[in-house]
Wavefront OBJ file of the C-alpha trace (Angstrom):
o trace
v 122.768 97.216 97.800
v 123.560 97.335 101.516
v 121.187 98.667 104.145
v 122.830 102.041 104.623
v 122.788 102.625 100.873
v 119.114 101.672 100.855
v 118.285 104.108 103.655
v 119.664 106.956 101.572
v 117.151 106.087 98.871
v 114.076 106.239 101.149
v 112.159 109.503 101.065
v 109.382 110.271 103.548
v 106.803 112.442 101.828
v 104.681 112.993 104.931
v 101.986 110.950 106.690
v 102.213 107.373 105.299
v 103.735 108.382 101.964
v 107.186 107.157 100.952
v 109.245 106.934 97.807
v 111.997 104.335 97.455
v 114.501 104.955 94.668
v 116.125 101.839 93.295
v 116.297 100.061 89.961
v 112.559 100.771 90.116
v 110.910 103.861 91.610
v 108.349 102.740 94.151
v 105.794 104.815 96.057
v 103.605 103.951 99.024
v 100.343 105.813 99.747
v 101.169 109.098 97.977
v 99.200 111.904 99.636
v 99.673 115.671 99.458
v 102.897 115.240 97.508
v 104.381 117.953 95.312
v 105.282 115.513 92.549
v 108.480 113.576 92.034
v 110.118 111.058 89.746
v 107.589 109.014 87.767
v 106.557 105.812 89.523
v 107.198 102.312 88.279
v 104.994 100.872 91.046
v 102.564 102.564 93.432
v 101.282 100.679 96.462
v 98.042 101.919 98.017
v 97.034 100.339 101.306
v 93.321 101.233 101.439
v 90.631 103.572 100.174
v 90.715 106.341 102.817
v 91.399 109.758 101.253
v 94.782 110.171 102.943
v 96.045 106.943 101.389
v 94.168 106.581 98.115
v 94.435 110.003 96.501
v 93.830 109.894 92.738
v 95.040 113.502 92.406
v 98.385 112.604 93.953
v 98.680 109.389 91.957
v 98.231 111.465 88.797
v 101.316 113.542 89.682
v 103.614 110.520 89.443
v 101.748 108.110 87.168
v 103.019 107.245 83.688
v 101.344 104.981 81.133
v 103.107 101.849 82.359
v 102.955 102.568 86.110
v 101.531 99.585 87.977
v 99.237 100.377 90.918
v 98.813 97.630 93.507
v 95.847 98.062 95.814
v 92.633 96.638 97.261
v 89.302 96.377 95.448
v 87.766 99.437 97.135
v 90.655 101.684 96.104
v 90.838 100.222 92.612
v 87.402 101.664 91.829
v 88.824 105.186 92.258
v 91.882 104.676 90.069
v 92.672 104.146 86.408
v 95.561 102.725 84.430
v 97.402 99.486 85.134
v 95.692 98.639 88.432
v 96.379 95.268 90.057
v 93.740 94.370 92.634
v 95.097 92.216 95.458
v 94.096 90.900 98.847
v 96.030 89.697 101.909
v 97.857 86.481 101.123
v 98.610 87.358 97.509
v 102.132 87.343 96.117
v 103.285 88.904 92.877
v 106.386 89.894 90.975
v 106.167 93.182 89.093
v 109.188 93.249 86.816
v 111.529 92.328 89.662
v 109.660 94.085 92.471
v 108.529 91.141 94.603
v 105.462 91.725 96.747
v 103.821 89.815 99.569
v 100.434 91.291 100.489
v 99.602 91.117 104.195
v 96.677 92.427 106.268
v 96.340 95.723 108.111
v 93.525 96.293 110.597
v 92.478 97.621 113.988
v 92.043 95.416 117.028
v 90.781 97.974 119.577
v 89.064 100.565 117.374
v 86.724 100.516 114.379
v 88.351 102.635 111.679
v 90.030 99.780 109.820
v 88.070 96.549 110.401
v 89.714 93.275 109.504
v 86.739 92.353 107.329
v 87.459 95.327 105.053
v 90.560 93.587 103.714
v 92.842 96.611 103.945
v 96.461 96.032 103.026
v 100.060 96.181 104.100
v 102.940 95.268 101.830
v 106.224 93.387 102.147
v 108.211 94.539 99.133
v 111.644 93.323 98.068
v 113.569 95.700 95.826
v 117.275 95.390 94.992
v 117.798 92.828 97.735
v 116.238 94.920 100.521
v 112.860 94.000 101.993
v 110.507 96.799 103.097
v 107.347 96.433 105.173
v 104.788 99.216 104.813
v 102.322 98.452 107.577
v 99.458 100.609 106.301
v 96.877 101.780 108.840
v 97.036 99.123 111.499
v 97.345 98.194 115.118
v 99.854 95.654 116.418
v 98.419 92.470 114.919
v 99.475 88.809 115.164
v 100.375 88.672 111.466
v 103.362 90.916 112.144
v 105.141 88.165 114.038
v 107.425 86.191 111.793
v 107.748 88.806 109.081
v 111.343 88.932 107.875
v 112.090 92.465 106.771
v 115.008 94.848 106.650
v 113.049 98.095 106.952
v 109.655 98.521 108.626
v 107.510 101.625 108.164
v 105.259 101.680 111.234
v 102.457 104.084 112.234
v 102.920 105.693 115.650
v 100.243 108.384 116.073
v 97.436 106.561 117.841
v 93.766 107.528 117.261
v 93.268 105.619 113.983
v 96.301 103.347 114.271
v 98.614 102.016 116.957
v 100.220 104.577 119.230
v 103.931 104.867 119.898
v 103.884 102.358 122.776
v 101.995 99.790 120.720
v 104.302 100.412 117.775
v 107.251 99.637 120.047
v 105.753 96.211 120.745
v 105.180 95.711 117.032
v 108.796 96.599 116.282
v 110.003 94.137 118.900
v 107.865 91.388 117.345
v 108.985 92.124 113.794
v 112.631 92.804 114.687
v 113.504 94.679 111.505
v 117.036 95.928 110.967
v 115.599 99.461 110.854
v 112.209 100.857 111.882
v 110.946 104.142 110.446
v 107.958 105.816 112.114
v 105.096 107.184 110.007
v 101.499 108.412 110.307
v 102.251 111.611 112.181
v 102.644 115.273 111.349
v 99.475 115.416 109.226
v 95.907 114.789 110.408
v 97.019 113.224 113.716
v 100.234 112.684 115.641
v 103.382 114.726 116.022
v 107.146 114.361 115.952
v 106.931 113.676 119.698
v 105.294 110.337 118.872
v 108.194 109.441 116.601
v 110.722 110.447 119.249
v 108.952 108.399 121.937
v 109.023 105.409 119.614
v 112.729 105.894 118.963
v 113.661 106.362 122.609
v 111.775 103.265 123.766
v 113.622 101.114 121.242
v 117.149 102.317 122.048
v 119.460 99.311 122.115
v 116.695 97.025 120.785
v 115.790 98.114 117.262
v 117.511 100.821 115.245
v 115.019 103.622 114.583
v 115.595 106.236 111.895
v 113.376 109.324 111.903
v 113.257 110.843 108.457
v 112.659 114.492 107.680
v 109.679 115.157 105.478
v 110.595 116.024 101.919
l 1 2 3 4 5 6 7 8 9 10 11 12 13 14 15 16 17 18 19 20 21 22 23 24 25 26 27 28 29 30 31 32 33 34 35 36 37 38 39 40 41 42 43 44 45 46 47 48 49 50 51 52 53 54 55 56 57 58 59 60 61 62 63 64 65 66 67 68 69 70 71 72 73 74 75 76 77 78 79 80 81 82 83 84 85 86 87 88 89 90 91 92 93 94 95 96 97 98 99 100 101 102 103 104 105 106 107 108 109 110 111 112 113 114 115 116 117 118 119 120 121 122 123 124 125 126 127 128 129 130 131 132 133 134 135 136 137 138 139 140 141 142 143 144 145 146 147 148 149 150 151 152 153 154 155 156 157 158 159 160 161 162 163 164 165 166 167 168 169 170 171 172 173 174 175 176 177 178 179 180 181 182 183 184 185 186 187 188 189 190 191 192 193 194 195 196 197 198 199 200 201 202 203 204 205 206 207 208 209
């Protein structure tokens, strides 16, 4: 699959929630979703209600759905839950995952010690980075990804300007802003992020589905 084909299969479900349709159906942080195709794999970055939502997981979970998450979130979930921590690597029936950290450096909502997660996921030859709730952190440098989902709202995560620096450090083929339009942040944050990266990193702003 080429990158443009892959982009057509990415669905932004609002906030930090995405669905990627490939040979496997993969979700990230489902929250306030209306439902959708059953999930093969669900990635949950941390235990906060707008990321770990058992009610939303139930809308897309089937008996063999694998949920990949941290220990705190795992306590709230049932089924085939795989508890991971930063540094772990796993292969879930062809969905290859590298677990990386997500944390704040200048605020206290997501402390590094909590072990909250981000994911580098390779599906059908395309590598996706879901940054979770994070600031611009040193671990982003050197990631090799095709598509990066990056928070841009500020308050609990990096703001648009900080996300620009993160995108420059990661240098993905495409960056997609997230963490706006619900709770905090607006489409203006996404547009600022896009404008600042013109000619540097391709930014695609998705419409919420």
